NUVEXVEX-46711 format. One record per residue: residue number from 1; x, y, z of N, C-alpha, C, O in turn; residue in one letter. Coordinates in Angstrom, 2 decimals. Example, Ala and Ser with C-alpha at 12.3 -4.5 7.8 and 13.67 -1.06 7.14 Angstrom:
2
+------+---------+---------+---------+---------+---------+---------+---------+---------+---------+---------+---------+---------+------+
: resi :    n.px :    n.py :    n.pz :   ca.px :   ca.py :   ca.pz :    c.px :    c.py :    c.pz :    o.px :    o.py :    o.pz : resn :
+------+---------+---------+---------+---------+---------+---------+---------+---------+---------+---------+---------+---------+------+
:    1 :   13.19 :   -5.69 :    7.80 :   12.30 :   -4.50 :    7.80 :   13.20 :   -3.30 :    7.80 :   14.24 :   -3.32 :    8.46 :    a :
:    2 :   12.85 :   -2.25 :    7.08 :   13.67 :   -1.06 :    7.14 :   12.90 :    0.03 :    7.87 :   13.41 :    1.14 :    8.04 :    s :
+------+---------+---------+---------+---------+---------+---------+---------+---------+---------+---------+---------+---------+------+
REM end
This chain:
150
+------+---------+---------+---------+---------+---------+---------+---------+---------+---------+---------+---------+---------+------+
: resi :    n.px :    n.py :    n.pz :   ca.px :   ca.py :   ca.pz :    c.px :    c.py :    c.pz :    o.px :    o.py :    o.pz : resn :
+------+---------+---------+---------+---------+---------+---------+---------+---------+---------+---------+---------+---------+------+
:    1 :  100.49 :   97.10 :   77.04 :  100.18 :   95.71 :   77.30 :  101.23 :   94.82 :   76.63 :  101.62 :   95.03 :   75.48 :    x :
:    2 :  101.66 :   93.82 :   77.37 :  102.67 :   92.90 :   76.85 :  101.96 :   91.82 :   76.04 :  100.99 :   91.21 :   76.51 :    x :
:    3 :  102.45 :   91.58 :   74.83 :  101.87 :   90.55 :   73.96 :  102.89 :   89.44 :   73.72 :  104.08 :   89.58 :   73.99 :    x :
:    4 :  102.39 :   88.32 :   73.19 :  103.29 :   87.21 :   72.84 :  104.29 :   87.66 :   71.77 :  105.47 :   87.31 :   71.85 :    x :
:    5 :  103.83 :   88.42 :   70.79 :  104.73 :   88.91 :   69.74 :  105.85 :   89.77 :   70.32 :  107.00 :   89.67 :   69.89 :    x :
:    6 :  105.50 :   90.61 :   71.30 :  106.51 :   91.46 :   71.94 :  107.56 :   90.59 :   72.64 :  108.76 :   90.84 :   72.49 :    x :
:    7 :  107.12 :   89.59 :   73.39 :  108.05 :   88.71 :   74.12 :  108.96 :   87.98 :   73.15 :  110.17 :   87.89 :   73.37 :    x :
:    8 :  108.38 :   87.45 :   72.07 :  109.17 :   86.71 :   71.08 :  110.22 :   87.63 :   70.46 :  111.39 :   87.25 :   70.35 :    x :
:    9 :  109.82 :   88.83 :   70.07 :  110.73 :   89.77 :   69.42 :  111.79 :   90.30 :   70.39 :  112.97 :   90.35 :   70.07 :    x :
:   10 :  111.35 :   90.70 :   71.58 :  112.25 :   91.33 :   72.56 :  113.28 :   90.36 :   73.12 :  114.43 :   90.72 :   73.35 :    x :
:   11 :  112.86 :   89.12 :   73.35 :  113.74 :   88.15 :   74.02 :  114.22 :   87.04 :   73.10 :  115.00 :   86.19 :   73.52 :    x :
:   12 :  113.77 :   87.04 :   71.87 :  114.24 :   86.05 :   70.90 :  113.92 :   84.62 :   71.29 :  114.72 :   83.72 :   71.07 :    x :
:   13 :  112.75 :   84.41 :   71.87 :  112.39 :   83.06 :   72.30 :  111.34 :   82.46 :   71.37 :  110.78 :   83.13 :   70.51 :    x :
:   14 :  111.11 :   81.19 :   71.57 :  110.12 :   80.49 :   70.76 :  108.71 :   80.88 :   71.22 :  108.54 :   81.37 :   72.34 :    x :
:   15 :  107.72 :   80.67 :   70.37 :  106.34 :   80.96 :   70.78 :  105.92 :   80.16 :   72.02 :  105.14 :   80.65 :   72.84 :    x :
:   16 :  106.43 :   78.94 :   72.16 :  106.08 :   78.11 :   73.32 :  106.63 :   78.73 :   74.61 :  105.93 :   78.81 :   75.62 :    x :
:   17 :  107.88 :   79.16 :   74.56 :  108.49 :   79.79 :   75.74 :  107.79 :   81.11 :   76.05 :  107.53 :   81.42 :   77.21 :    x :
:   18 :  107.47 :   81.88 :   75.01 :  106.77 :   83.16 :   75.21 :  105.41 :   82.93 :   75.85 :  104.99 :   83.70 :   76.72 :    x :
:   19 :  104.74 :   81.87 :   75.42 :  103.42 :   81.57 :   75.98 :  103.53 :   81.20 :   77.46 :  102.70 :   81.61 :   78.27 :    x :
:   20 :  104.56 :   80.40 :   77.81 :  104.77 :   80.05 :   79.22 :  105.10 :   81.28 :   80.04 :  104.59 :   81.45 :   81.15 :    x :
:   21 :  105.95 :   82.15 :   79.51 :  106.32 :   83.39 :   80.22 :  105.08 :   84.24 :   80.46 :  104.88 :   84.76 :   81.55 :    x :
:   22 :  104.26 :   84.38 :   79.43 :  103.05 :   85.18 :   79.54 :  102.10 :   84.59 :   80.58 :  101.51 :   85.33 :   81.37 :    x :
:   23 :  101.95 :   83.25 :   80.57 :  101.08 :   82.61 :   81.54 :  101.60 :   82.79 :   82.96 :  100.83 :   83.07 :   83.88 :    x :
:   24 :  102.92 :   82.62 :   83.16 :  103.51 :   82.84 :   84.48 :  103.29 :   84.26 :   84.97 :  102.97 :   84.47 :   86.14 :    x :
:   25 :  103.47 :   85.22 :   84.08 :  103.26 :   86.62 :   84.43 :  101.80 :   86.88 :   84.77 :  101.49 :   87.60 :   85.73 :    x :
:   26 :  100.89 :   86.31 :   83.99 :   99.46 :   86.48 :   84.28 :   99.09 :   85.82 :   85.61 :   98.23 :   86.34 :   86.33 :    x :
:   27 :   99.73 :   84.69 :   85.94 :   99.49 :   84.06 :   87.24 :   99.93 :   85.01 :   88.36 :   99.24 :   85.14 :   89.37 :    x :
:   28 :  101.08 :   85.65 :   88.18 :  101.54 :   86.62 :   89.17 :  100.55 :   87.78 :   89.29 :  100.18 :   88.17 :   90.39 :    x :
:   29 :  100.13 :   88.33 :   88.15 :   99.20 :   89.47 :   88.18 :   97.90 :   89.11 :   88.90 :   97.35 :   89.94 :   89.62 :    x :
:   30 :   97.42 :   87.88 :   88.72 :   96.22 :   87.43 :   89.43 :   96.48 :   87.41 :   90.93 :   95.64 :   87.87 :   91.71 :    x :
:   31 :   97.64 :   86.88 :   91.34 :   97.99 :   86.86 :   92.77 :   98.09 :   88.29 :   93.30 :   97.55 :   88.59 :   94.37 :    x :
:   32 :   98.75 :   89.16 :   92.57 :   98.91 :   90.56 :   92.98 :   97.54 :   91.21 :   93.18 :   97.31 :   91.90 :   94.17 :    x :
:   33 :   96.64 :   91.00 :   92.24 :   95.30 :   91.57 :   92.32 :   94.50 :   90.97 :   93.48 :   93.87 :   91.70 :   94.24 :    x :
:   34 :   94.54 :   89.64 :   93.61 :   93.79 :   88.96 :   94.67 :   94.24 :   89.42 :   96.06 :   93.45 :   89.43 :   97.00 :    x :
:   35 :   95.51 :   89.80 :   96.18 :   96.06 :   90.19 :   97.48 :   96.23 :   91.70 :   97.62 :   96.84 :   92.18 :   98.58 :    x :
:   36 :   95.68 :   92.43 :   96.69 :   95.73 :   93.90 :   96.74 :   97.14 :   94.44 :   96.93 :   97.37 :   95.36 :   97.71 :    x :
:   37 :   98.09 :   93.86 :   96.20 :   99.47 :   94.31 :   96.23 :   99.65 :   95.39 :   95.17 :   99.22 :   95.23 :   94.02 :    x :
:   38 :  100.27 :   96.47 :   95.56 :  100.57 :   97.55 :   94.62 :  102.08 :   97.78 :   94.64 :  102.64 :   98.18 :   95.66 :    x :
:   39 :  102.74 :   97.53 :   93.51 :  104.18 :   97.77 :   93.39 :  104.38 :   99.25 :   93.09 :  103.77 :   99.80 :   92.17 :    x :
:   40 :  105.25 :   99.90 :   93.89 :  105.47 :  101.34 :   93.69 :  106.87 :  101.67 :   93.21 :  107.11 :  102.76 :   92.69 :    x :
:   41 :  107.80 :  100.74 :   93.36 :  109.17 :  101.00 :   92.92 :  109.86 :   99.68 :   92.62 :  109.62 :   98.67 :   93.28 :    x :
:   42 :  110.73 :   99.70 :   91.60 :  111.45 :   98.49 :   91.21 :  112.93 :   98.77 :   91.01 :  113.34 :   99.91 :   90.78 :    x :
:   43 :  113.73 :   97.69 :   91.11 :  115.18 :   97.77 :   90.87 :  115.82 :   98.90 :   91.70 :  116.39 :   99.84 :   91.15 :    x :
:   44 :  115.71 :   98.78 :   93.01 :  116.18 :   99.80 :   93.94 :  117.56 :   99.41 :   94.44 :  117.70 :   98.46 :   95.22 :    x :
:   45 :  118.57 :  100.12 :   94.00 :  119.95 :   99.83 :   94.40 :  120.28 :  100.61 :   95.67 :  120.15 :  101.83 :   95.72 :    x :
:   46 :  120.70 :   99.88 :   96.71 :  121.02 :  100.49 :   98.00 :  122.31 :   99.89 :   98.55 :  122.71 :   98.78 :   98.19 :    x :
:   47 :  122.96 :  100.64 :   99.43 :  124.14 :  100.15 :  100.13 :  123.99 :  100.37 :  101.62 :  123.27 :  101.27 :  102.06 :    x :
:   48 :  124.68 :   99.54 :  102.38 :  124.69 :   99.66 :  103.83 :  126.06 :  100.15 :  104.27 :  127.06 :   99.46 :  104.10 :    x :
:   49 :  126.11 :  101.35 :  104.81 :  127.37 :  101.86 :  105.35 :  127.72 :  101.11 :  106.63 :  128.90 :  100.87 :  106.92 :    x :
:   50 :  126.70 :  100.75 :  107.40 :  126.93 :  100.08 :  108.68 :  127.52 :   98.69 :  108.50 :  128.41 :   98.29 :  109.26 :    x :
:   51 :  127.04 :   97.93 :  107.50 :  127.47 :   96.54 :  107.34 :  128.34 :   96.30 :  106.11 :  128.84 :   95.19 :  105.92 :    x :
:   52 :  128.52 :   97.30 :  105.28 :  129.44 :   97.19 :  104.14 :  129.00 :   96.23 :  103.04 :  129.79 :   95.40 :  102.60 :    x :
:   53 :  127.76 :   96.35 :  102.61 :  127.30 :   95.54 :  101.48 :  126.23 :   96.32 :  100.73 :  125.73 :   97.33 :  101.21 :    x :
:   54 :  125.90 :   95.85 :   99.56 :  124.86 :   96.49 :   98.76 :  124.01 :   95.45 :   98.08 :  124.33 :   94.26 :   98.06 :    x :
:   55 :  122.92 :   95.92 :   97.53 :  122.02 :   95.02 :   96.82 :  121.02 :   95.79 :   96.01 :  120.89 :   97.01 :   96.12 :    x :
:   56 :  120.30 :   95.07 :   95.19 :  119.27 :   95.65 :   94.33 :  117.95 :   94.95 :   94.62 :  117.75 :   93.80 :   94.23 :    x :
:   57 :  117.06 :   95.64 :   95.29 :  115.75 :   95.10 :   95.65 :  114.89 :   95.06 :   94.39 :  114.77 :   96.06 :   93.68 :    x :
:   58 :  114.29 :   93.92 :   94.12 :  113.47 :   93.79 :   92.91 :  112.29 :   94.76 :   92.94 :  112.04 :   95.46 :   91.96 :    x :
:   59 :  111.56 :   94.81 :   94.06 :  110.41 :   95.71 :   94.12 :  110.01 :   95.99 :   95.56 :  110.22 :   95.17 :   96.46 :    x :
:   60 :  109.43 :   97.16 :   95.75 :  108.82 :   97.55 :   97.02 :  107.38 :   97.95 :   96.69 :  107.12 :   98.61 :   95.68 :    x :
:   61 :  106.48 :   97.54 :   97.55 :  105.08 :   97.86 :   97.32 :  104.31 :   97.96 :   98.62 :  104.89 :   98.05 :   99.70 :    x :
:   62 :  103.00 :   97.95 :   98.48 :  102.09 :   98.03 :   99.63 :  101.04 :   96.95 :   99.51 :  100.70 :   96.50 :   98.42 :    x :
:   63 :  100.52 :   96.53 :  100.67 :   99.40 :   95.60 :  100.69 :   98.12 :   96.38 :  101.01 :   98.14 :   97.61 :  101.10 :    x :
:   64 :   97.01 :   95.67 :  101.18 :   95.72 :   96.32 :  101.41 :   95.67 :   97.08 :  102.73 :   94.80 :   97.93 :  102.92 :    x :
:   65 :   96.58 :   96.78 :  103.65 :   96.63 :   97.48 :  104.94 :   97.59 :   98.66 :  104.89 :   97.90 :   99.26 :  105.92 :    x :
:   66 :   98.05 :   99.01 :  103.70 :   99.03 :  100.09 :  103.50 :  100.35 :   99.82 :  104.18 :  101.07 :  100.75 :  104.55 :    x :
:   67 :  100.67 :   98.53 :  104.37 :  101.97 :   98.16 :  104.92 :  102.97 :   98.04 :  103.76 :  102.67 :   97.47 :  102.72 :    x :
:   68 :  104.15 :   98.59 :  103.98 :  105.22 :   98.54 :  102.96 :  105.86 :   97.15 :  103.00 :  106.10 :   96.60 :  104.08 :    x :
:   69 :  106.13 :   96.60 :  101.81 :  106.68 :   95.25 :  101.73 :  107.72 :   95.15 :  100.63 :  107.79 :   95.97 :   99.72 :    x :
:   70 :  108.52 :   94.11 :  100.75 :  109.54 :   93.80 :   99.74 :  109.06 :   92.63 :   98.91 :  108.51 :   91.66 :   99.44 :    x :
:   71 :  109.27 :   92.73 :   97.60 :  108.96 :   91.64 :   96.67 :  110.25 :   91.24 :   95.97 :  110.99 :   92.08 :   95.47 :    x :
:   72 :  110.52 :   89.94 :   95.96 :  111.72 :   89.43 :   95.30 :  111.30 :   88.39 :   94.28 :  110.54 :   87.48 :   94.59 :    x :
:   73 :  111.81 :   88.52 :   93.05 :  111.45 :   87.60 :   91.97 :  112.52 :   86.51 :   91.86 :  113.72 :   86.80 :   91.90 :    x :
:   74 :  112.09 :   85.28 :   91.72 :  112.99 :   84.14 :   91.54 :  112.54 :   83.32 :   90.33 :  111.34 :   83.10 :   90.14 :    x :
:   75 :  113.50 :   82.88 :   89.52 :  113.18 :   81.96 :   88.43 :  113.73 :   80.58 :   88.72 :  113.41 :   79.62 :   88.02 :    x :
:   76 :  114.55 :   80.46 :   89.74 :  115.03 :   79.15 :   90.19 :  114.26 :   78.77 :   91.44 :  113.15 :   79.26 :   91.67 :    x :
:   77 :  114.83 :   77.91 :   92.22 :  114.18 :   77.50 :   93.46 :  114.29 :   78.54 :   94.54 :  115.01 :   79.53 :   94.41 :    x :
:   78 :  113.56 :   78.32 :   95.61 :  113.63 :   79.16 :   96.80 :  114.40 :   78.37 :   97.85 :  113.98 :   77.29 :   98.28 :    x :
:   79 :  115.55 :   78.92 :   98.24 :  116.46 :   78.24 :   99.15 :  116.72 :   79.10 :  100.38 :  116.24 :   80.23 :  100.46 :    x :
:   80 :  117.48 :   78.58 :  101.32 :  117.86 :   79.36 :  102.50 :  118.55 :   80.65 :  102.08 :  118.32 :   81.71 :  102.67 :    x :
:   81 :  119.40 :   80.57 :  101.05 :  120.06 :   81.79 :  100.55 :  119.06 :   82.87 :  100.16 :  119.33 :   84.06 :  100.31 :    x :
:   82 :  117.90 :   82.46 :   99.67 :  116.86 :   83.41 :   99.30 :  116.36 :   84.17 :  100.52 :  116.09 :   85.37 :  100.45 :    x :
:   83 :  116.25 :   83.47 :  101.63 :  115.82 :   84.11 :  102.87 :  116.87 :   85.11 :  103.37 :  116.54 :   86.21 :  103.81 :    x :
:   84 :  118.14 :   84.71 :  103.28 :  119.22 :   85.62 :  103.67 :  119.21 :   86.87 :  102.80 :  119.40 :   87.98 :  103.28 :    x :
:   85 :  118.98 :   86.67 :  101.52 :  118.97 :   87.79 :  100.57 :  117.85 :   88.78 :  100.90 :  118.11 :   89.98 :  100.98 :    x :
:   86 :  116.63 :   88.30 :  101.09 :  115.54 :   89.25 :  101.36 :  115.66 :   89.86 :  102.75 :  115.23 :   90.99 :  102.96 :    x :
:   87 :  116.24 :   89.14 :  103.70 :  116.50 :   89.73 :  105.01 :  117.51 :   90.87 :  104.88 :  117.37 :   91.90 :  105.53 :    x :
:   88 :  118.52 :   90.67 :  104.04 :  119.50 :   91.73 :  103.79 :  118.86 :   92.91 :  103.06 :  119.18 :   94.07 :  103.33 :    x :
:   89 :  117.95 :   92.63 :  102.13 :  117.23 :   93.71 :  101.44 :  116.41 :   94.53 :  102.43 :  116.37 :   95.76 :  102.34 :    x :
:   90 :  115.77 :   93.85 :  103.37 :  114.99 :   94.58 :  104.38 :  115.91 :   95.49 :  105.19 :  115.55 :   96.64 :  105.47 :    x :
:   91 :  117.08 :   94.98 :  105.57 :  118.04 :   95.80 :  106.30 :  118.46 :   97.01 :  105.46 :  118.51 :   98.13 :  105.97 :    x :
:   92 :  118.76 :   96.78 :  104.19 :  119.15 :   97.88 :  103.30 :  118.07 :   98.94 :  103.25 :  118.35 :  100.13 :  103.38 :    x :
:   93 :  116.84 :   98.52 :  103.05 :  115.74 :   99.48 :  102.96 :  115.58 :  100.24 :  104.28 :  115.53 :  101.47 :  104.29 :    x :
:   94 :  115.49 :   99.49 :  105.39 :  115.25 :  100.13 :  106.68 :  116.39 :  101.07 :  107.08 :  116.15 :  102.10 :  107.71 :    x :
:   95 :  117.61 :  100.72 :  106.70 :  118.76 :  101.58 :  107.00 :  118.73 :  102.86 :  106.16 :  119.05 :  103.94 :  106.66 :    x :
:   96 :  118.36 :  102.73 :  104.90 :  118.36 :  103.88 :  104.00 :  117.07 :  104.69 :  104.04 :  117.07 :  105.86 :  103.65 :    x :
:   97 :  116.00 :  104.10 :  104.50 :  114.69 :  104.79 :  104.55 :  114.08 :  104.62 :  105.95 :  113.02 :  104.01 :  106.08 :    x :
:   98 :  114.74 :  105.13 :  106.99 :  114.28 :  104.86 :  108.35 :  112.88 :  105.39 :  108.67 :  112.24 :  104.90 :  109.59 :    x :
:   99 :  112.42 :  106.38 :  107.93 :  111.08 :  106.91 :  108.17 :  109.99 :  106.15 :  107.42 :  108.81 :  106.45 :  107.55 :    x :
:  100 :  110.41 :  105.16 :  106.62 :  109.47 :  104.36 :  105.82 :  109.82 :  102.87 :  105.94 :  110.09 :  102.23 :  104.92 :    x :
:  101 :  109.81 :  102.31 :  107.15 :  110.27 :  100.92 :  107.32 :  109.36 :   99.90 :  106.64 :  108.19 :  100.16 :  106.36 :    x :
:  102 :  109.94 :   98.73 :  106.40 :  109.18 :   97.59 :  105.88 :  108.35 :   97.03 :  107.03 :  108.90 :   96.56 :  108.02 :    x :
:  103 :  107.04 :   97.08 :  106.89 :  106.14 :   96.59 :  107.93 :  105.27 :   95.44 :  107.44 :  104.60 :   94.78 :  108.24 :    x :
:  104 :  105.26 :   95.19 :  106.12 :  104.41 :   94.16 :  105.53 :  105.15 :   92.89 :  105.16 :  104.63 :   92.06 :  104.41 :    x :
:  105 :  106.37 :   92.73 :  105.67 :  107.12 :   91.52 :  105.44 :  107.79 :   91.44 :  104.08 :  107.82 :   92.40 :  103.32 :    x :
:  106 :  108.32 :   90.26 :  103.80 :  109.05 :   90.00 :  102.56 :  108.34 :   88.89 :  101.79 :  107.96 :   87.86 :  102.36 :    x :
:  107 :  108.17 :   89.11 :  100.50 :  107.47 :   88.17 :   99.63 :  108.42 :   87.69 :   98.54 :  109.00 :   88.49 :   97.80 :    x :
:  108 :  108.59 :   86.38 :   98.46 :  109.38 :   85.81 :   97.37 :  108.40 :   85.21 :   96.37 :  107.60 :   84.33 :   96.70 :    x :
:  109 :  108.47 :   85.70 :   95.14 :  107.59 :   85.24 :   94.07 :  108.43 :   84.45 :   93.08 :  109.36 :   84.98 :   92.47 :    x :
:  110 :  108.10 :   83.18 :   92.93 :  108.89 :   82.28 :   92.07 :  108.15 :   82.00 :   90.77 :  106.98 :   81.61 :   90.76 :    x :
:  111 :  108.87 :   82.22 :   89.68 :  108.37 :   81.92 :   88.35 :  109.20 :   80.76 :   87.81 :  110.42 :   80.85 :   87.73 :    x :
:  112 :  108.55 :   79.67 :   87.44 :  109.26 :   78.51 :   86.92 :  109.85 :   78.81 :   85.55 :  109.20 :   79.44 :   84.71 :    x :
:  113 :  111.07 :   78.36 :   85.32 :  111.71 :   78.51 :   84.01 :  111.12 :   77.54 :   82.99 :  111.08 :   77.83 :   81.79 :    x :
:  114 :  110.66 :   76.41 :   83.45 :  110.23 :   75.35 :   82.55 :  108.73 :   75.30 :   82.30 :  108.28 :   74.69 :   81.33 :    x :
:  115 :  107.97 :   75.93 :   83.16 :  106.51 :   75.87 :   83.04 :  105.95 :   77.24 :   83.39 :  106.69 :   78.18 :   83.68 :    x :
:  116 :  104.65 :   77.36 :   83.35 :  104.00 :   78.64 :   83.67 :  103.67 :   78.73 :   85.16 :  102.84 :   79.54 :   85.56 :    x :
:  117 :  104.33 :   77.91 :   85.96 :  104.04 :   77.89 :   87.39 :  104.45 :   79.18 :   88.07 :  105.44 :   79.81 :   87.70 :    x :
:  118 :  103.67 :   79.55 :   89.07 :  103.98 :   80.70 :   89.92 :  103.70 :   80.28 :   91.35 :  102.67 :   79.66 :   91.64 :    x :
:  119 :  104.63 :   80.60 :   92.26 :  104.38 :   80.33 :   93.68 :  104.82 :   81.53 :   94.50 :  105.68 :   82.32 :   94.08 :    x :
:  120 :  104.22 :   81.65 :   95.66 :  104.47 :   82.79 :   96.53 :  104.85 :   82.29 :   97.93 :  104.24 :   81.35 :   98.46 :    x :
:  121 :  105.85 :   82.93 :   98.50 :  106.29 :   82.62 :   99.87 :  106.34 :   83.92 :  100.64 :  106.96 :   84.89 :  100.21 :    x :
:  122 :  105.67 :   83.95 :  101.79 :  105.62 :   85.15 :  102.62 :  106.38 :   84.92 :  103.92 :  106.22 :   83.89 :  104.58 :    x :
:  123 :  107.20 :   85.91 :  104.28 :  107.98 :   85.85 :  105.53 :  107.80 :   87.16 :  106.28 :  108.25 :   88.22 :  105.83 :    x :
:  124 :  107.13 :   87.08 :  107.42 :  106.88 :   88.28 :  108.21 :  108.10 :   88.65 :  109.05 :  108.40 :   89.83 :  109.24 :    x :
:  125 :  108.80 :   87.63 :  109.57 :  109.95 :   87.87 :  110.43 :  111.13 :   87.04 :  109.94 :  111.08 :   85.81 :  109.97 :    x :
:  126 :  112.18 :   87.72 :  109.50 :  113.39 :   87.04 :  109.04 :  114.60 :   87.43 :  109.89 :  115.72 :   87.52 :  109.39 :    x :
:  127 :  114.35 :   87.67 :  111.17 :  115.45 :   88.09 :  112.05 :  116.54 :   87.02 :  112.14 :  117.72 :   87.34 :  112.24 :    x :
:  128 :  116.15 :   85.75 :  112.13 :  117.16 :   84.68 :  112.17 :  117.98 :   84.64 :  110.87 :  119.18 :   84.38 :  110.91 :    x :
:  129 :  117.34 :   84.90 :  109.75 :  118.07 :   84.96 :  108.47 :  119.02 :   86.16 :  108.46 :  120.13 :   86.06 :  107.94 :    x :
:  130 :  118.60 :   87.27 :  109.03 :  119.46 :   88.45 :  109.11 :  120.67 :   88.16 :  110.00 :  121.78 :   88.58 :  109.68 :    x :
:  131 :  120.48 :   87.45 :  111.10 :  121.60 :   87.09 :  111.98 :  122.60 :   86.22 :  111.23 :  123.81 :   86.42 :  111.35 :    x :
:  132 :  122.11 :   85.26 :  110.45 :  123.01 :   84.41 :  109.70 :  123.74 :   85.21 :  108.61 :  124.93 :   85.00 :  108.38 :    x :
:  133 :  123.03 :   86.13 :  107.96 :  123.67 :   86.98 :  106.95 :  124.84 :   87.75 :  107.58 :  125.91 :   87.84 :  106.99 :    x :
:  134 :  124.62 :   88.31 :  108.76 :  125.69 :   89.07 :  109.43 :  126.89 :   88.18 :  109.74 :  128.04 :   88.60 :  109.62 :    x :
:  135 :  126.63 :   86.94 :  110.14 :  127.73 :   86.01 :  110.40 :  128.51 :   85.70 :  109.11 :  129.74 :   85.67 :  109.12 :    x :
:  136 :  127.78 :   85.49 :  108.02 :  128.44 :   85.25 :  106.73 :  129.23 :   86.48 :  106.29 :  130.31 :   86.36 :  105.72 :    x :
:  137 :  128.69 :   87.65 :  106.55 :  129.39 :   88.90 :  106.19 :  130.69 :   89.01 :  106.99 :  131.73 :   89.40 :  106.45 :    x :
:  138 :  130.63 :   88.67 :  108.26 :  131.82 :   88.69 :  109.11 :  132.83 :   87.65 :  108.62 :  134.03 :   87.93 :  108.57 :    x :
:  139 :  132.36 :   86.47 :  108.26 :  133.26 :   85.42 :  107.75 :  133.91 :   85.86 :  106.44 :  135.06 :   85.52 :  106.20 :    x :
:  140 :  133.19 :   86.59 :  105.60 :  133.74 :   87.11 :  104.35 :  134.93 :   88.03 :  104.63 :  135.96 :   87.94 :  103.97 :    x :
:  141 :  134.78 :   88.93 :  105.62 :  135.87 :   89.83 :  105.99 :  137.07 :   89.07 :  106.55 :  138.22 :   89.38 :  106.23 :    x :
:  142 :  136.80 :   88.07 :  107.38 :  137.88 :   87.26 :  107.94 :  138.62 :   86.50 :  106.85 :  139.84 :   86.39 :  106.88 :    x :
:  143 :  137.88 :   85.98 :  105.88 :  138.47 :   85.26 :  104.77 :  139.40 :   86.18 :  103.97 :  140.49 :   85.76 :  103.57 :    x :
:  144 :  138.99 :   87.41 :  103.73 :  139.84 :   88.37 :  103.01 :  141.13 :   88.63 :  103.78 :  142.20 :   88.69 :  103.18 :    x :
:  145 :  141.04 :   88.77 :  105.09 :  142.24 :   89.00 :  105.91 :  143.17 :   87.81 :  105.86 :  144.39 :   87.97 :  105.72 :    x :
:  146 :  142.61 :   86.61 :  105.96 :  143.43 :   85.40 :  105.93 :  144.12 :   85.22 :  104.58 :  145.28 :   84.79 :  104.53 :    x :
:  147 :  143.44 :   85.55 :  103.51 :  144.03 :   85.42 :  102.17 :  145.22 :   86.35 :  101.99 :  146.14 :   86.04 :  101.22 :    x :
:  148 :  145.21 :   87.46 :  102.68 :  146.34 :   88.40 :  102.59 :  147.58 :   87.83 :  103.26 :  148.70 :   88.26 :  102.98 :    x :
:  149 :  147.40 :   86.86 :  104.14 :  148.53 :   86.26 :  104.86 :  149.24 :   85.19 :  104.05 :  150.35 :   84.77 :  104.38 :    x :
:  150 :  148.60 :   84.75 :  103.00 :  149.18 :   83.66 :  102.19 :  150.09 :   84.22 :  101.13 :  150.68 :   83.46 :  100.36 :    x :
+------+---------+---------+---------+---------+---------+---------+---------+---------+---------+---------+---------+---------+------+
REM end
């Protein structure tokens, strides 16, 4: 069990910050329990041979319907880039684990840095974010080629 003393000692923070961290984590645990989410793996590093990129998925779990899902933790805001990131994570997982596809969508869980706030964003279909990610990936390769010409 994580205690305030552990957080203070491990992370060298003030009791006030430790208390906020603990409250944010407890808010997440309540959401996880209320939604019957079970995390089965964390910090999963994968690469895509097909698209030439890699990433580290924060967590993969299951919901009450036994659907596999991706969980991504954020301490800042949730932006369009966040959608591109989790869409890319889904691609990484599905490419590397084709017999165990993500069927329960992608969940972005935001923990506020300044308060004990917790918010959840669910995305069942991020195909448009995946399309944009592929365009950015293509632009990255083109940029590298152009830089070689200078």
